[in-house]
N, C-alpha and C positions, 0 to 999 in steps of 0.2 A: 607533174610527177616531182618528187623530191628527189634531190640529185644525192648520190652516196657520200657521205661523210668520209674523208680521208685523214687517216692517222700519221702522224710524224713519227717515224723510227729512226730518223738519221740523226737526231739531233742529240748529242751526249748532255744530260743535266749534272750538274755539279752535286757530289754527295757528299763531299766534306762537310765535316763535323754534324754528322747525323747518327755518329755510331753504327754506321754500316759496315758489317764485319768483311765483306767481299773487297771495300777500299780502304779499312784501316790497318790488315795485316794479311800475313801467311803465315802456316805452320810449316816448319822444317822437317825432315825424315824423323826427328827424334820427337816430333809434336810440339816444338817449342815454338811460342809465338814469335813471329820477326815483322817489325814495324815495316810498310811498305816505303819504297824510295821514291823520291819525286820522279814522275815520268814513268812509273811500272804499270803494266797494264793487267789488270786481274781477270784471267778468264778461268776462274776456279770454281767459286759459288755458285749453285745450280739456282739463278734467278736472272731475270733479263734486265737490262739497261734500257729499259723502256718504261714511262711511267703507267701505271695501270690505269685501265680505262676510265674515261672523265666520267662516265655513267655509274662508277663504281664511287668515285669520290663524291658525285653529287649526293647519292642514296646516303651513304655515311654523313656528309653536311646536314641532311635533312633530319637525321636522327638526331644529330649532335645539337640542332636547335631546338629540337624538343626539348632537351634539359635533361632527361633521366637515363639513368643507366644502372637500373637494379637489377635484382636477381631474374633472370628471363627464360622462359620458355622456349622449346626448338619450335619456331615459326610454322605453322600449317602452311602457310603459303609456298615456303621453301620446299619442305617435302613434297606439294603437289608439284610444283615446277620439276623436281627431280624426277617424278613418276612419268611426267610427259616426257622427260629429256630421255631417259630409258627406252621409251616405247620409240621416240624418234630414232635414236642413235642404233638399237639394235633389237627393234622391235620384241622386247622384253616386257611383259605386263608385270608390275610389282605393285605392292601395297604400300601406300603413306607410312602403315605402322612398321615395317620393315626397316625404315631408315633411322639410322642411328649417329648422332652426333659425337664428336671430340676434337678437343683442340689441334691436333698434329696426327700426322700419318704414323711415325714412329711410335709414338703413344699409343695409338690404335694397335700397332703390331705387339706391344707389350702386355694391352690388357687382353688382347686375344689368345697370346702364348700363356698368361696366368690364369685366365678363366676357364681355358678349353683343353689344356694340357696339362700332365704331370709332372711332378719335379723329377728329374732324370730322363725326362723324355727327349727324343731327337727331332730337331728340326731341318728338314730338307732344303736345299737352295741350289741354283744353278749359277756358278762362279764362271768368271770374275761378276761379282755383284756391288751393289751398294753398301759400304762399309758396316750400317746400323744393322743390316739384315745379318751379317757374320757375328757381331758382338751382341745383340740383344739378346739371345738364348741365353748365354752365360750369367748374364745378369740376373736371371729368375731361375737359376740352378736348372736349366737344360742344356743342350749343346747342339751346335750347328754342324749339320751333315751335309758338306760340300761335295756337290757333284760337277764337276768340269763340263763346261760346254765344249763341243769339239770345232777347234778354229779351222776354218776354210779359205786359203788363198785364193783369191779370184783372179788375180793378175799380180803383176810385178808390184802394184801399189796399193791394192783394196783386198780386204778380208772381211768374212763375216763368221757368224757363230752358228753351230745347230745342235739341238740336243741329241744325246746319245741315250734312246730309251732304254736300251738294255742296261747301260750303267746306271741310269735313274732306278730303275725297279730293283737291281741288284743293290743298290745302296740302302733300300729299305730294310730296317731290323725291327723285331718286336717292340724294340724302343721308341721307332719313329711314330709321330702323333700328327706331326703337322708338317705344310709344305708351304714355304715362302716363295710365291710368284709374282716376279717383276714383270709386267707388261704395259706399256712398253720398257724393256729393259735398261738399266741404267748400270754401267755405263756404254753398253755397245750398241743402244739405238736400235735393238731388234724388234720387231713386233712379231707376235705369234701367229702362225696361221690358224684357222679353224681346224686343219688337220693335226697340227701338233698339240692343241689345246685340247683335241678331243683323245689323244693318246695321253696326253699328262693325267687329264681328269679320269679316264679308264683304269689307268695304273692306281691313282690314289683311292678310288671307288673299291677297287679290287683289295687293297690292303688296310681299307678303314683309315685312310689318311687325309685328314681335314687341309681344304686350301683355304690359305688367306692371299687373295689376289691385290697386290699393289698398285693399281692403274693410275697412278696419280697422274702420270704423263699421257694419259691417253687422249686429251684433246688436242695435244700437238702433235699432229699427224702432218708430216711434210710429204709434198708433190700431190700424188693420186692414192697414198697410202690409206687403208680403210683399218680401223681398230675393231677386233673381235672381243669380246668381253665373254670370260669363260662361264660365268653364271648363266649367261642367256642361254648358253649351249642348250641344255634341256632341263626341265623340272628337277631331274634326280640329281645333276650336278649343281644346280644352285642349293640344293639342301645341303651338300657338302662341301659348299664354298661361302666364302665371307669377301665380298665385292667393294673394293674401298677407292674411292676417288675424292678429290678435293679441287678447288680452284686457286690454291696457291701457286702451282706452277703455270696453271692456264693462263690466270689474270695477274701475275707478278705479283703475288701480296703474301708472300710467306712469314711476314711479320704480323700478318693479320690472319691468323690460320683458323679455317673452320674445316675439317675432314668430315666424310660421310662413310658410313658403313653399311651396305645394302645384306641384310639378314634374313632369309626367308625362313629358318627353323625357329621355332618358337623357342625352344629349350636355350639353344645357343644365345640368340638374342637376348633373353632374358639374364643368363650370367653374365653376358659382356656389359648389359646396362647397369646390372647390379655393382657389379665390380666398378665402373666407371663413376657412377654415383657415390660408390663409398669411398672412392679415393679423391674425391672434391675436385674432378675434371669438370669444367665447364667450359662452354664457348664463349667468347666475349661477345657482347652484344653488338657491337658495329661490326665484328667479323660474320654475323649472321646476315647482317644487312648486306654487305659485301658480297658475299656468294650468291644471294637471291638476286641483286641488280647483275651481278656479272650472268648466271644462268639466264638471266630474262630478258638482259637489254644488251648485251655484249656480243653477239654472234657475229656481226661485221667486224668488230674490232679482232676478234679471234680468227675470222678468215684472213685479215690483212695481214697480222702478225705471223700467221703460219706460211703466207706466201712470202715476207720477208725473210723468214728462218728458211726456208726452202731454197732462197735465191743465195743466202749467206753460205749455207752448207755447201751448194755447188761452187760458189765463187773461192772457199777455202780450200775444195775438193782440187780444184783445178789449178789453184796456184802450188799448192802441193806437190802435185804431180809434175808441173813445170819446172819449180824451184828447190824443192827438198824429195826429189824422187826417191831418197834413202828411206825415208818415214813413210811406213806403212799404217793404212789408215782405215776405219769402218767409214761405210756411205750411212749415216743413220737413217732409218726409215720414219723415225719419230725420235722426238725430244728436242732439244737444242744443244745436245753434247755428242762430241764425236771422240773415238777412242783410237788412241795413235801408238804404235809399236816404233820405238826410236832406236831400237837394240843396235840398228847398225851405225850409228853415231859413236865413234869412240870419244869418250870425254876424258877429261884428265881423272886421274885416281882421287883428287881430293874432293870429289861431287858424288856422293852416295848415291844419287839417282837423277834421272833427267829433268825432274821437277827443279831440283837444287840447280841443275846447272843454267836450265833457260830462265830459273829468277834470277841467279847472279849474271849471267853473261849477257842475257838478253833484256831483261826486265820485263819478264813475261810470265804470268804465275798460272800455273795449272794447277788442276786438281792431281794428286801424286798417285800413281798404279797401286802402291802399297795399300793405299786405302780400301782397295776393292778385293784385294786377295793377296796371297803369298807369291814371290819370286815374280813382283812385278814392277819393279824399280825402274826398267827400262820403258814401262808405258806412260803416256799421260791422259787424261781428259781434258778435252777442251771444250769450255762454252761459246757458243758462236752467236748467242743472243745479245749482240750489241751493234751500235750503228756499224755498217760497213765501211767506214773508213778507218774506224779504230780497230777494226779485225783486219783490214791491210796493213796498217801500221804493225801491229804485233806479229804479223807474219813475216814481215820485211826485216822486224828486228830479230825474229828466229835465223831467218836465212843468213844474215851478218854474222850472228853469233858462230853458227855452223861451218861456214866460209872461213871464219878465223881460225878454225883448227886445223885446214889442211894450208 
């Protein structure tokens, strides 16, 4: 019997001089790029501080040794692996020709928006939400229709968000043509239940609103959480939705991007494929190899990394309860990001946001709340996909900075 391979997530690897955005700089509240100081701990960009699986690197090396990197068709074996994956994960029977590839998820959102909606149309989204959801429609002469989720406080330390379905439906106008669904939700770490997704899908079908579901974090389920794919709920919903996944978050390879859209409707798929091809978008040959190796060979790595992330989430949550009880937090069911309300901390007026305060006073770099919506300067998003000792060091530095205020 072969022993299970153990992967190392406790070692911090030096990424200096590799042009890594996360370790090179941060951005202040004005959007200005600020170089990181020595000793700063970056917990902002959504990538893990773990090398991606060795099985992926071996597959890429093998392709490199072949010596040819010409124009490349989307690999049929990768499509077949995705077909099997959808059946295994969601009991969803899809066809290989439903699978369309694109270099990136945000790029896919842009292609879908331009190919399947009209200029001047509205795009629904639940806020707070990943920044490009908010900014993307305007780039294509559409407009964002932001529907706030309802914050529910669980206790003195934690909160979560729920959908106000009446508000969601009321936000739909004759101009609304598309709904950007983020599931699991970034930044709040929410996974939508089957009941929630069915209600959202029913409303969208009723009003002829197409669903573009960004499920890029769907492999990163924490604890016993199970992901539900909206397109797998029924054939009717599948025809009115585009289901998008990628290996970039799953296997920590955002710089080697290959995103996937599953599009059962023939007409929608043809429009998206035509626009993608005409725009010159194509996936890098090594990205195809990486995603195939990830889905085919890296199940055990994924099991171990999600276990480690779950432990990191629980570690951070316990630490904040005991040492910074004034900070209220989500306890994410998925992703490796947590969302924190720091409004009870009174910071000096010279700091326009909590991210500026923690960057300058603690040397801990978070994603600013303002990236995810309006009036969120007192919120921060924390990436806890780091070696645990580094997470502990960051939390300790935060505590010292807050304690100095009093």
